[in-house]
C-alpha positions in Angstrom: -100.6 65.9 -155.2 -102.9 64.3 -153.0 -106.4 62.7 -153.1 -107.6 65.5 -151.3 -106.5 68.0 -154.3 -107.8 65.9 -157.3 -111.3 64.5 -157.5 -111.0 60.6 -157.9 -112.6 58.9 -160.9 -115.7 56.8 -159.7 -114.6 54.0 -162.2 -112.9 50.9 -161.4 -109.8 51.0 -163.4 -108.8 48.0 -165.5 -105.5 46.3 -164.6 -102.8 47.4 -166.6 -101.0 44.5 -168.7 -97.5 44.9 -170.1 -97.6 47.3 -172.9 -100.8 49.0 -171.5 -100.7 52.8 -170.1 -100.6 52.7 -166.3 -104.5 52.8 -166.1 -104.2 52.4 -162.4 -102.8 55.9 -162.1 -104.9 57.8 -165.0 -107.9 57.1 -162.9 -106.2 59.3 -159.9 -107.1 62.4 -162.2 -110.3 63.8 -163.1 -112.0 62.9 -166.3 -111.6 64.8 -169.3 -114.2 67.7 -169.4 -114.5 67.5 -165.4 -111.4 69.4 -164.3 -111.6 72.3 -162.0 -109.3 75.6 -161.9 -108.2 73.9 -158.5 -107.2 70.8 -159.7 -105.5 72.0 -162.9 -103.2 74.5 -160.7 -102.6 71.4 -158.3 -101.4 69.3 -161.5 -99.2 72.3 -163.1 -97.5 72.6 -159.8 -96.5 68.9 -159.8 -95.6 68.5 -163.3 -92.8 69.5 -165.9 -95.3 69.3 -169.0 -96.6 72.2 -170.6 -100.4 72.1 -169.8 -103.2 74.6 -170.1 -107.0 74.1 -169.2 -109.9 74.7 -171.2 -113.3 74.6 -170.0 -112.6 71.1 -168.1 -110.3 69.6 -170.0 -106.5 69.4 -170.1 -104.6 70.4 -173.2 -100.8 69.0 -173.3 -98.8 71.2 -175.5 -95.7 70.0 -178.0 -92.3 70.5 -175.9 -90.6 73.6 -177.1 -87.7 72.8 -179.4 -84.3 75.0 -179.4 -85.4 76.7 -182.4 -88.5 77.6 -180.8 -86.9 78.8 -177.2 -84.0 80.8 -179.0 -86.8 82.8 -181.0 -88.7 83.2 -177.5 -85.6 84.5 -175.8 -84.7 86.8 -178.5 -88.0 88.7 -178.1 -87.9 88.5 -174.1 -84.8 90.1 -174.0 -85.6 93.0 -176.6 -89.5 93.3 -175.0 -87.6 93.5 -171.5 -85.2 96.0 -172.3 -87.7 98.3 -173.8 -89.9 97.6 -170.7 -87.3 98.4 -168.3 -86.2 101.7 -170.3 -89.7 102.8 -169.5 -89.6 101.9 -166.1 -93.2 100.5 -166.3 -94.7 97.0 -166.1 -92.7 93.8 -166.4 -92.3 91.1 -169.0 -92.2 87.4 -167.8 -92.0 84.1 -169.8 -93.5 80.7 -170.0 -94.4 78.6 -168.1 -96.8 81.1 -166.2 -100.3 80.3 -166.7 -102.6 83.1 -166.7 -106.3 83.3 -165.9 -108.6 84.4 -168.6 -111.8 83.3 -166.8 -113.0 80.7 -164.5 -112.2 77.3 -166.4 -109.7 78.8 -168.9 -105.9 79.1 -168.2 -103.6 79.6 -170.9 -99.8 79.6 -170.8 -98.3 82.5 -173.4 -94.6 82.3 -174.6 -94.3 85.6 -173.1 -96.3 88.2 -171.6 -96.3 91.9 -171.0 -97.9 92.9 -167.5 -98.8 96.7 -166.7 -98.4 98.1 -163.0 -101.1 96.5 -161.1 -101.8 93.3 -163.0 -100.3 91.1 -160.5 -102.3 91.5 -157.2 -100.4 88.4 -155.6 -97.1 87.1 -157.0 -98.1 83.9 -155.5 -100.9 83.3 -157.5 -101.6 83.4 -161.2 -102.3 86.7 -162.9 -105.3 87.5 -163.8 -105.1 88.2 -167.8 -102.2 90.4 -169.4 -101.7 93.2 -171.4 -99.9 91.9 -174.3 -99.3 88.1 -175.2 -96.9 86.8 -177.8 -97.1 83.3 -179.0 -94.4 81.5 -181.2 -96.3 78.9 -183.4 -94.8 75.9 -183.6 -95.1 73.5 -187.1 -97.7 71.1 -185.2 -101.1 71.5 -186.9 -103.0 71.4 -183.8 -100.9 73.9 -182.1 -101.2 76.3 -185.2 -104.7 76.1 -185.1 -104.7 76.7 -181.2 -102.3 80.2 -181.7 -103.9 81.4 -184.9 -107.6 80.8 -184.2 -108.4 79.5 -180.6 -106.2 81.8 -178.5 -106.9 84.7 -180.9 -110.7 84.5 -180.0 -109.8 83.7 -176.1 -107.5 86.6 -175.8 -109.4 89.1 -177.1 -112.3 87.7 -175.2 -110.0 88.1 -172.0 -109.5 91.6 -172.9 -105.8 91.4 -173.7 -105.1 94.5 -175.4 -102.3 93.1 -177.9 -101.5 89.8 -179.5 -98.4 88.8 -181.5 -98.4 85.8 -183.4 -94.9 85.1 -184.6 -94.9 82.3 -187.1 -91.6 80.6 -188.3 -93.2 78.7 -190.9 -94.8 81.6 -192.7 -91.7 84.0 -191.4 -94.4 86.6 -190.5 -95.5 88.3 -187.4 -98.9 89.4 -186.9 -99.5 91.9 -184.4 -103.2 92.3 -183.6 -104.9 95.0 -181.5 -108.2 94.7 -179.3 -111.1 96.6 -181.0 -113.9 95.9 -178.9 -114.5 92.1 -178.3 -112.3 91.2 -181.3 -108.7 91.7 -182.9 -108.0 93.8 -186.0 -104.7 93.1 -187.8 -102.6 96.1 -186.8 -99.8 95.0 -189.1 -98.7 91.9 -190.6 -95.0 91.7 -191.2 -92.6 89.7 -193.0 -89.3 89.3 -194.6 -87.4 93.2 -194.4 -90.0 94.6 -192.4 -90.1 95.2 -188.4 -93.2 94.1 -186.3 -94.5 97.6 -184.2 -96.5 97.6 -181.0 -99.6 99.9 -180.7 -100.0 99.4 -176.9 -96.1 100.1 -176.3 -95.0 102.8 -178.8 -91.7 102.7 -179.6 -91.2 99.0 -179.3 -90.1 97.0 -182.4 -89.0 93.8 -183.5 -86.8 93.5 -186.7 -88.7 90.0 -188.4 -85.6 88.8 -189.8 -83.4 89.2 -186.7 -86.3 87.4 -185.0 -86.3 84.1 -187.0 -82.4 84.4 -187.4 -82.0 83.8 -183.6 -83.8 80.9 -184.0 -81.1 79.5 -186.1 -77.9 80.2 -184.0 -77.4 80.4 -180.1 -76.9 83.9 -178.7 
């Protein structure tokens, strides 16, 4: 990452003392509220952190647990197998930030992209057709997935959004209705979540969360 890629802060940083953050390095980055799309993408290319961009602000996401990743893997395999059978579109997984609009990049756990969605395989996709988020126990993360991203994904025109909530043992399937989502199904124990966008695609709720408890 170079100075030409990121805007230097005009403020003179305090000299770091033992026990302080490295202020000299922090001031190489834009201030919160001032990040551009290009600066965010430059950071994303150079870090292993899970970061998203929201109107000039960088949001650092919690690192996923093995449980989280097992659930994601289970759902990815299930959806990919279904989509391969259709022979239409593709399924990808995080980290893959998608551009919702200028100044807004989110990184869903899983996305389904219909044919023609990816115009340039070397650039971030513009939107998605189906997004899946597996919610962590962190309260801020829960609010982000349950409320904030629900509104943002609808505004971006993502046709379907699955919220997979281990804490509630529930999969909420949302389908786009105008500029907002309506609940297509709220599926708990003993039920199977079903897609509206991809008729025939189903996920057994108990099997999804059981996958988080064991390797497979």
